[in-house]
C-alpha positions as CSV (number, residue, x, y, z in Angstrom):
1,M,-14.5,-10.1,-18.2
2,D,-16.9,-7.3,-17.0
3,Q,-16.0,-3.7,-16.4
4,L,-18.2,-1.9,-13.9
5,P,-18.1,1.6,-12.4
6,A,-16.8,1.5,-8.8
7,Q,-18.3,3.5,-5.9
8,Q,-16.5,6.9,-5.7
9,A,-15.1,8.5,-2.6
10,N,-15.0,12.3,-2.3
11,S,-13.8,13.9,-5.6
12,E,-11.7,11.1,-6.9
13,P,-11.7,10.4,-10.6
14,P,-13.7,7.6,-12.2
15,V,-12.6,4.2,-11.2
16,H,-13.6,0.9,-12.9
17,L,-13.8,-2.7,-11.5
18,L,-12.6,-5.7,-13.5
19,T,-13.3,-9.3,-12.6
20,C,-10.3,-11.6,-12.3
21,G,-11.1,-15.3,-12.0
22,A,-14.2,-16.0,-9.9
23,G,-16.8,-13.3,-9.9
24,A,-16.1,-12.1,-6.3
25,R,-12.5,-11.1,-7.2
26,Q,-12.4,-7.6,-8.7
27,I,-9.5,-5.3,-9.0
28,A,-10.0,-1.5,-9.5
29,Y,-8.2,0.7,-12.0
30,H,-8.2,4.2,-13.4
31,V,-7.1,5.2,-16.9
32,Q,-6.1,8.5,-18.3
33,G,-4.2,9.7,-21.4
34,D,-4.1,8.8,-25.1
35,F,-4.1,5.1,-25.7
36,D,-4.3,5.5,-29.5
37,D,-0.8,6.7,-30.0
38,P,1.4,3.7,-31.0
39,Q,4.5,5.6,-30.0
40,K,3.4,5.6,-26.4
41,L,3.5,2.4,-24.3
42,P,1.0,2.5,-21.5
43,L,2.5,3.0,-18.0
44,I,0.8,0.7,-15.4
45,C,1.3,1.7,-11.8
46,L,1.1,-0.7,-8.8
47,A,1.2,0.6,-5.2
48,G,2.7,-0.8,-2.1
49,Y,1.5,-3.6,0.2
50,Q,-1.6,-2.1,1.8
51,R,-1.6,1.0,-0.3
52,N,-3.6,2.1,-3.3
53,M,-3.7,4.0,-6.6
54,S,-3.8,7.4,-4.8
55,D,0.0,7.1,-4.3
56,F,0.4,7.7,-8.0
57,A,-2.3,10.4,-8.5
58,A,0.1,13.4,-8.4
59,F,2.7,11.6,-10.5
60,A,0.1,10.8,-13.2
61,D,-1.1,14.3,-13.3
62,Q,2.4,15.8,-13.6
63,F,4.1,13.1,-15.8
64,S,3.0,14.6,-19.1
65,S,4.8,17.8,-18.4
66,F,8.1,15.8,-18.5
67,A,7.2,13.4,-21.3
68,K,5.0,13.6,-24.4
69,R,1.6,15.1,-23.6
70,N,-1.4,13.0,-22.5
71,W,0.7,9.9,-21.7
72,P,-1.5,6.7,-21.3
73,I,-1.4,5.8,-17.6
74,I,-3.3,3.1,-15.7
75,R,-3.3,3.2,-11.9
76,V,-4.4,-0.1,-10.2
77,D,-5.8,-1.1,-6.9
78,L,-4.9,-4.8,-6.3
79,I,-7.3,-7.1,-4.5
80,G,-8.0,-5.9,-1.0
81,R,-6.8,-2.3,-1.5
82,G,-8.5,0.9,-2.2
83,H,-11.6,0.5,-4.4
84,A,-10.9,-3.2,-5.2
85,R,-12.9,-6.0,-3.6
86,K,-11.5,-7.9,-0.7
87,E,-10.0,-11.3,-1.2
88,R,-12.3,-14.2,-0.3
89,R,-12.1,-15.3,3.3
90,H,-10.7,-18.7,2.7
91,R,-7.9,-17.4,0.4
92,P,-4.7,-15.7,1.6
93,Y,-3.3,-12.6,-0.1
94,S,-0.5,-13.6,-2.5
95,T,2.0,-11.8,-4.6
96,L,1.8,-14.6,-7.2
97,Q,-2.0,-14.3,-7.4
98,D,-1.6,-10.5,-7.8
99,A,0.7,-11.1,-10.7
100,S,-1.8,-13.6,-12.2
101,D,-4.5,-11.0,-11.8
102,M,-2.4,-8.4,-13.7
103,A,-1.8,-10.9,-16.5
104,E,-5.6,-11.4,-16.8
105,F,-6.1,-7.6,-16.6
106,C,-3.8,-7.1,-19.6
107,R,-5.7,-9.7,-21.6
108,A,-9.0,-8.1,-20.7
109,L,-7.9,-4.6,-21.8
110,G,-6.0,-5.8,-24.9
111,I,-2.6,-4.7,-23.6
112,D,0.2,-6.5,-25.3
113,D,3.1,-4.5,-24.0
114,A,3.4,-2.0,-21.2
115,I,5.9,-0.3,-18.9
116,W,5.3,-1.2,-15.3
117,F,5.9,1.0,-12.3
118,G,5.8,-0.7,-8.9
119,Q,6.5,0.7,-5.4
120,G,7.2,-1.9,-2.6
121,H,4.9,-4.8,-3.0
122,G,3.9,-3.5,-6.5
123,G,7.5,-4.1,-7.6
124,Q,7.3,-7.6,-6.2
125,V,4.3,-8.2,-8.3
126,I,6.1,-6.9,-11.4
127,M,9.0,-9.3,-10.8
128,A,6.5,-12.2,-10.3
129,L,4.7,-11.2,-13.5
130,A,8.0,-11.2,-15.4
131,A,8.5,-14.8,-14.3
132,Q,5.0,-15.8,-15.4
133,H,4.3,-13.6,-18.4
134,P,7.4,-11.7,-19.5
135,S,6.0,-10.7,-22.8
136,V,3.7,-8.1,-21.3
137,I,6.6,-6.2,-19.8
138,A,8.5,-3.8,-22.1
139,G,10.2,-2.2,-19.2
140,A,10.0,-1.9,-15.4
141,I,10.5,0.7,-12.8
142,L,11.1,-0.7,-9.3
143,C,10.9,1.7,-6.4
144,D,11.8,0.4,-2.9
145,A,11.3,-3.1,-4.3
146,G,13.8,-5.9,-4.8
147,P,14.5,-9.6,-4.4
148,I,15.1,-9.4,-0.7
149,I,12.6,-7.6,1.6
150,N,13.8,-6.2,4.8
151,A,11.8,-7.8,7.7
152,R,12.3,-4.8,9.9
153,G,10.2,-2.7,7.4
154,L,7.4,-5.3,7.5
155,V,7.4,-5.4,11.3
156,R,7.2,-1.6,11.5
157,L,4.4,-1.5,9.1
158,R,2.5,-4.2,11.0
159,N,3.0,-2.5,14.3
160,N,1.9,0.9,13.0
161,L,-1.2,-0.6,11.4
162,A,-2.1,-2.4,14.7
163,Y,-1.5,0.8,16.7
164,L,-3.7,2.9,14.3
165,S,-6.5,0.4,14.5
166,K,-6.8,1.0,18.2
167,L,-6.8,4.8,18.2
168,R,-9.9,6.8,19.4
169,G,-10.4,10.5,19.2
170,Q,-9.7,13.1,16.6
171,N,-6.6,14.6,18.2
172,A,-5.0,11.2,18.9
173,I,-5.6,10.1,15.3
174,R,-4.2,13.2,13.8
175,D,-1.1,13.4,16.0
176,S,-0.3,9.7,15.8
177,L,-0.6,9.6,12.0
178,R,1.7,12.6,11.7
179,R,4.2,11.1,14.1
180,I,4.3,7.8,12.2
181,L,4.6,9.5,8.8
182,R,7.3,12.0,9.9
183,V,9.7,9.0,10.1
184,D,9.5,8.7,6.3
185,Y,9.0,12.4,5.5
186,P,10.9,14.4,8.1
187,N,10.8,17.6,6.1
188,L,7.1,17.8,5.3
189,G,4.6,20.0,7.1
190,D,1.6,18.7,9.1
191,G,-0.9,19.5,6.3
192,T,1.0,17.4,3.7
193,L,1.4,14.6,6.2
194,D,-2.4,14.7,6.8
195,Q,-3.0,14.3,3.1
196,I,-0.6,11.3,2.9
197,G,-2.3,9.7,5.9
198,A,-5.8,10.1,4.2
199,R,-4.6,7.9,1.3
200,T,-4.9,4.8,3.5
201,H,-7.0,5.7,6.4
202,V,-10.3,7.7,6.7
203,P,-11.6,9.1,10.0
204,T,-15.1,7.9,10.9
205,P,-17.9,10.0,12.5
206,K,-17.1,8.1,15.7
207,A,-13.4,9.4,15.7
208,R,-11.9,6.1,14.7
209,L,-9.8,5.2,11.6
210,E,-11.3,3.2,8.8
211,P,-8.5,1.5,6.7
212,R,-8.8,1.7,2.9
213,F,-7.5,-1.9,2.7
214,D,-8.4,-5.3,4.2
215,M,-6.9,-5.6,7.7
216,R,-6.2,-9.2,6.8
217,L,-3.2,-7.9,4.9
218,A,-1.8,-6.6,8.2
219,D,-2.6,-10.0,9.9
220,Q,-0.5,-11.8,7.3
221,L,2.6,-9.9,8.6
222,N,2.3,-11.5,12.0
223,A,4.8,-14.2,11.0
224,F,7.7,-11.8,10.8
225,D,10.2,-10.7,13.4
226,N,12.8,-7.9,13.2
227,D,15.8,-10.3,13.0
228,D,14.3,-12.5,10.3
229,V,16.3,-13.0,7.2
230,L,13.8,-13.4,4.4
231,Q,14.3,-15.6,1.4
232,A,16.2,-14.0,-1.5
233,N,14.3,-14.2,-4.8
234,W,17.0,-13.3,-7.2
235,H,15.4,-15.6,-9.8
236,L,12.4,-13.2,-9.9
237,F,14.7,-10.2,-10.4
238,D,16.5,-12.1,-13.1
239,A,13.2,-12.8,-14.8
240,L,13.3,-9.2,-15.9
241,G,16.0,-10.4,-18.3
242,K,17.6,-7.7,-20.4
243,M,14.6,-5.5,-20.7
244,P,15.1,-1.9,-19.6
245,I,14.7,-1.2,-15.9
246,L,14.9,1.8,-13.7
247,L,15.9,1.1,-10.1
248,I,14.8,3.7,-7.5
249,R,15.3,3.8,-3.7
250,T,14.0,6.4,-1.3
251,Q,16.5,7.6,1.3
252,H,14.5,6.7,4.4
253,T,12.9,3.4,3.3
254,D,13.3,0.4,5.6
255,L,11.8,-2.0,3.1
256,L,14.8,-2.2,0.8
257,R,18.2,-2.1,2.4
258,A,20.9,0.0,0.7
259,E,23.2,-3.0,0.3
260,V,20.5,-5.0,-1.5
261,F,19.9,-2.0,-3.8
262,Q,23.6,-1.8,-4.6
263,M,23.6,-5.5,-5.4
264,M,20.7,-5.0,-7.8
265,C,22.6,-2.2,-9.5
266,K,25.7,-4.3,-9.7
267,K,23.8,-7.2,-11.2
268,R,22.3,-4.9,-13.8
269,P,25.1,-2.4,-14.4
270,E,23.4,-1.0,-17.5
271,A,20.2,-0.1,-15.6
272,L,19.4,3.4,-14.6
273,N,19.3,3.9,-10.9
274,Y,18.3,6.9,-8.7
275,E,17.9,7.7,-5.0
276,I,15.1,10.1,-3.9
277,K,16.4,12.2,-1.0
278,G,14.4,13.2,2.0
279,E,11.6,10.6,1.6
280,G,10.7,7.1,2.6
281,S,8.1,4.6,1.3
282,P,6.0,5.4,-0.6
283,A,7.9,7.9,-2.8
284,L,5.7,10.9,-3.4
285,L,6.9,11.3,-7.0
286,E,6.2,15.0,-7.1
287,G,9.8,16.3,-7.5
288,A,11.0,17.6,-10.9
289,D,14.2,15.5,-10.6
290,E,12.5,12.1,-10.2
291,L,9.8,13.0,-12.7
292,G,12.5,13.8,-15.2
293,V,14.4,10.6,-14.6
294,I,11.2,8.5,-14.9
295,A,10.2,10.4,-18.1
296,D,13.6,9.9,-19.7
297,F,13.4,6.2,-18.9
298,V,9.9,5.8,-20.3
299,L,10.8,7.6,-23.6
300,H,14.0,5.5,-23.9
301,T,12.1,2.3,-23.3
302,C,9.6,3.2,-26.0
303,K,12.4,3.8,-28.5
304,W,14.1,0.5,-27.4
305,H,10.9,-1.4,-27.8
306,K,10.2,0.0,-31.3
307,K,13.7,-0.9,-32.5
308,R,13.3,-4.4,-31.1
309,G,10.2,-4.7,-33.2
C-alpha cells in the first residue's frame, strides 16, 4: 500500500491517496484528531452516492465541541468521487467493491475497530462491510441509508445530474443549482445553497459545470424508473448484528422512505434514532441537536466497546 499526497483544490486541508487492489484504483482520505488515545475509537465518514468528504467537513470541525477534544476522524472519498481516482473503464461502480476497498483501507492504516458514519450510499457501504468484515465495525451511524432504497430518489438524482451537465452560462448555473437544492433545504439562503452546490460541481471558465465525480456514476442510474420497487437487503442491515447503531433520517429525503426507517427502528428497538428537521440529503450536520446526539452515541459506543473487551 502506498500513501501519496493528492492534488489540492482551493484551500481544502491535506488529502492523501491510498491504493486499493490494482495500482490505478486509489481512494482519497483526510485525517484529523488524536489517534493515540485508546479511549477514542476513530470515526470514519463515508458520503453519499456521487458526493465526497466535504459533506463532513463542518461536522468534523465541530464534533470535538460536543465530544472529547481532538477526536480522531477520517473522511473518505470513495473511488470516482472527490479527490479519489476514477474507476477503470471496464469496471462498473459497485457498493460491494467500495466495501472491499474500505476493508483494505483499514488494513493499510492499521485500524482494527472504528465507528462508521455513512450518508446515503455511504451507509450502504457500511452495511456491506458488516457482511464482509464485521470485526472492523464497533458501531455504525446510518443517515438516510437503509436496506431498501427509494427508486424515486435515484431517478431525481439522475435527472438533476443530467440537467446540470447541459447548463451553460453563469446565471443559469447559479439559479438552477439553487432551485434544485432548495427542494432539500427550503429554509436556507442563496449563499449557503451556493456553498452546498460547490461541494459537487465547480464552474469552469467557460461557464459550464465540472462535476467532482465520475459521470459514469450518473449513467449507472439509467436503469431505474420512479415506480421500481428495489430489492430489499435486510440481510445487510442484519449483518450489523447487535453492535450499537444510530439511525438518522432527514425530513425531506427521498432516498429512504419514512416507513422503511420505521421498520428499521422496529427491527432494532434498542437503537438510537433521530430525525433532522428542515433538511434533505445530505444532512448538513451543523446543528447542535444532531451533533449532540451523534457525540452521545460515539461516547456510548466507546464505553460499550471497552466493556466488551
